[in-house]
N, C-alpha and C positions, 0 to 999 in steps of 0.2 A: 334191463327189461325193456320191453316194447309192446305196444298195443298189436295184438296179432289177429283178433277177431272182434267184430262189432256186430251186434244184433239190434235191429230196429223193428218196432212193431207199433202200427197206428200213429205214426209220425208223418204228418203231411201226406205225401203221395204213397207212402208205404203202409199197406193195411195188413196183410199177412206177414208174419215174421220174416225179415230179410237178413241173411247172414253174409257179411262182407269180410273176406280174408285179407289181412294186410301183411306186408313183409318188413323185415327189419331194415331200416334205412329209408331211402326215398321211395314213396309211393305216388303214382300218377293216376288221377281219375279222368278218363276221356270219354266223351259222349256228346249227343246232341243236346240242345237246350231243352230243358224240361224233363231230362231223363232221371234226375235226382242227385247230381253231383254235389250241389250246395246242400241239399237235405243231409247227405252223409257227413259232410264237414260240420254242419250245425249240430248234428246228432252227437259228434265227438265233443264239441264245445260244451253242450249241455252235460254229457256224461262227466267231463273233467272239471265242470263248474268254472269254466273260462270266465274272467271277470267282466268283460263287456257284455256277453250274452246273459250272464246271470243278473246284471243290472237291469236289463230290459225285460227279462222274465218271459214265461210262456204266455202265448196268446191263444185265443179261441181257434184261430185258423191253423194252428199247429197241430191240433187233433184231426186224425183222418176223417174226411167226409167223402162218401161216394157220390154225393150229388144226385143220386137216384131218388132220395127223400129230402126235400128242402128243410134245412134247419136241423137235421139229424146227424150227429158226428159220433165218433168213438167215445166209449165211456171212460177209457184209459189210454195212457201212452207209456211205452216201456222201451228202455235203451239199456243194453248191457255190453260190457267190454271185457275181454280176456287179455291179460298181460302175460307174456311168456318170457323164458330165459332170465328168471330171477336169480340174482347172486345169493349167497348164503345169508348175507346181511339183510338183503331185501326180503327174503322169506321170513326172517324174524320180524322185521318192520311191518310187513304186510300179512302177519299171522292170521288176523281175522278175515282176511280176503281169500285165503288159500282154498283151492279146490283139491280133490283127492290126488290129482296129478301135479300138485305143487305149482300150479299157475295161480295168478291173482285174478279174481273176478270182481268187477264193480258193477253195481246195478242202480238204476233210478227209475221210479215209476211215478207218473202224475195222473191224478183222478180229475175227470172232467167235471168238477164242481169247485166252486170258490169258497174260501174260508171267509172270516169276519172281516179281513183286511182286503178282500178282493183279489187274493192270490190263489192260484190253482194248488190244490193240496199235493205235497210231494212226499215220497218216501225213498230214502237212499240206503243201501246196505252193501256190504262186502261179502263174498263167498256165495254159498248156495242157499243159506237160510235168511229169509227176510225178517226173521224175529230177533236177529242179533242186533245189539247196540252198535251204532256207527261211530267209528273213531275218525275224526276229521284230519288228523295230523298227517297220515299216510297220503291222503288225497292232496293236501296242501304242499307236499313235497314233490308233486308232479307239476312241472312247469308247462303250462299250455299257452303258447303265444299265437294269436290268430292275426294274420296280416291280410286284410280284406282285398278284394280286386282293385287295381289301379284304374278307376273310372276317370280320375282327374290327376294325372301323374304329376303335373306341375305343382299343384297345390299340395298333394299328399307327400311328395318327397322333399319338400321344403323343410328347414328346420323350424321348431316352434313346439309349443305345448300340444302333447298328443301325437307327435310325429311317429311314423312307423319305426324309424330307427331309434328313437328314444324308448319306446315300449319295448322293443327287442332287447336293447342293452340292459334296461331296467330289470327285465324278466331274467336275463342271464345272471344278473348280479344279485338277485332276490335273497338267496341264502346268506351271502356275506353282508348285504345291506341290513338284513334283520338282525344279525348278531351285533353288527356295529352300533345300531340304534339301541339294542337292548342294553349294551354296555356303555352307552352315551359316548361313543367314540366316532371319529370322523373316518370316511372312506378315504383312501389314499388320494384319489382324484380331488376331493374337497380340500385336503390339506395342501395339495400342490397349487390349486387356484387361489387359496388364501394366501400362500407365500407369494405367488405372482402379484396378487392384489396389493400387498404390502409394499412390494418393490416398485410397482407402477405408481403408487401414491407419492412416491419420493422423486419421480422424474421431473426434470426442471420445468417443463411447461405446465404440468399439473400443479406442481408445488408453487409455482408463480401465480397461477390463477387462484389457488387457495389463499395465498397471501394477500392479493389484491382485494378479494371478497371480504377477508376478515378486517382489512384496514377500512373498508367502506363501511362495514357494520359498526366498527368502533367510532368512526367520524360521525356516523348518523345517529347513534343512540348513547354513545358514551361508554365509559368503562363499567358503570354500575349495572346498566340495563342490557349491555351488549352481550352477544353470544358468539361463539366460535364455530367455524365449520371445518370440515375436512372432505376434500374430494377422493373418491375411491370408486372402484367397481363394486358392484353389489356382492354381499357375502351369500353365494348361492348354495343351495342344497345340491346333493348328488342328482336328484331328479331334474332340477332346473339346468344344471350343468350339461347333462346329456341331451336335453331338449335343444340346446344351441348347437349341437354337433350336426354337421351335414356330409352327405356322401358326395365325393368327387370321383370322376372317372376319366380315363384316357382310352380313346377307341383303338385299342391294340393291346399287345402283350408285351411286357418287359420294356416299358418306356424309359427314355433317358431322364435322369433326375431333374434335369433343367427344363423339361417340357412342362407347360402349364396344364393343370387338369381342368375339367369343366364340371359345372353342376350337373347332377345326375338327370334332373329333369329336362336338361337340354340334349340328352342322348337321343339318337335316332338312327335308324338303319336306311342308308341310301343305296 
């Protein structure tokens, strides 16, 4: 299935209901600055409860304000999406979202007033009836990965915690990762790194360093109060492993295997 239609009302610059049609596959939003491209993207993030946007939450300026009357903004915000071409299995999974045409419809509405925790009141439902109970599991099965604009390519494309590449790979592996964690099992990548860790710890230079440190500790505090150490790489979780990955590139197609690749942030068009 895919998101085929988006409806936005009273969200930022969009006051009257705006209907955006999307195609299966790649969609491009082209327009001048301030025409609403980012607003459309953020509306999709809100609708799909994208993790980064959901942590930040809705702000006062997200509600439409005509600026004709200072301090007066829309009393509610509404975003809706239609998902088309559901498989038979998906029609069962998204049964509570189905429309008469067997598309899936997801809706979210925010009221422009705060609750006791200072959060704007929200209502989310599937299908056409807003009175139906909402089941979160179908929504959680939709993977939404947002890659922000590269304002600082050198910093954002480097490996490390929160890197774009790490977030992308983690989201792609979310289902398998969830099942492995639930069954207290390791991902294959974690097992491979652990095996490499054990092999590396036995290398001559690392083993020699461990031996020298242990001998020094024994000579310093004796056998009664002494402690032993072992040198090895960190036992990393799947999330930490993928955060150490980096993208390399070659400026061309089908390079020779012997050619050295470069860091992606070094890429340029000359």
